[in-house]
N, C-alpha and C positions, 0 to 999 in steps of 0.2 A: 061398727063398721061395719061398712056393706058388702055386698057379698062379692062386687064387682072390684070395689078394694082390696080385697082380702087375697084376691084371688093375683090381684097384680103386683100384693106385696110378696104372695108365696113364689110365683113367677119370675120376680127378682130375686129371692133366696137360692130361688131353684140356678137360675143364669150365676150367680155371683160368688156363693158360696160353694157350689157343686159343678161351677162350669157346662152344666147341662142346656144343648139348646133345645128349645122347646119352640117351634114354630109355630103349631099349630095345639095353643092350650087347648085341650079339646077335657070335658071333664073327666071323660073318660077311659082318659090316655091311664093305664096300670105305672103304679110308682116301681113296682121291679120287672116286670115284662119288659114294658117298653119304654121308662128312662133310665132304668139299668140303675136302681138303689134298693140297694141291703140295705140289711136290718141297723147296720153300724150309725149308716146313712141318715137310718130313719129319727135315731135317736138324734143323732148330729140335729136333723131337722126339728125332732122336737124343743130341744136348747134355741134355736136360731126364733122361734115363732116365740116362745119367751123374750130373749134378750132382741129379739132385731124389730119385733112387731109390737110388744110389748101386749104378751095375752099369758094371764096365770093359765099351767098347765098343768094341774094338782095327779101327784102319780094314781089316783084311783079312777080318772076317766082317762087314761089311757089304755084303749082298745086297737088292738092289732090291724082288726079289720077295719077299724079310721083308717088307716093308710093304705087302703088297697088301691086306690085312684085317685085321680086329683081332685075328684067332685067330692069322694070320700070325706077328704084331708079336708077339702073348705064347708064340708056340711060339720066335721068337728071343731074346726075353726070356731063357726058362727057360734058352737053352744058356749063360747070359751069367755071369760072376763078380763078385763083392763087389771093389768096389774096393779099391786096397789102402791099410791103417793109414796116415792124414795126409792126406789126399787132403778135401778138401769135402764132407759131403756133407748136403745139409738136405733130405732127403728122411726 
């Protein structure tokens, strides 16, 4: 997936699942400080990345630094692989 496509999908998740309104989706936006996304919401976001976007997120790849900014989340997502066939993907 291209970065812009992932960015669109990530922003849709933030809007649909967390009711966040992101006017200017700058990659420097900080998840915690600017968007008020807490640690529980980060865990939910990881689940949504798998279920809604269809990217496999192995436990050993999760690094809290990857969830500092929108850009770092996109960098993280760019490294992920699609879920294996047969796993439900609604995205």
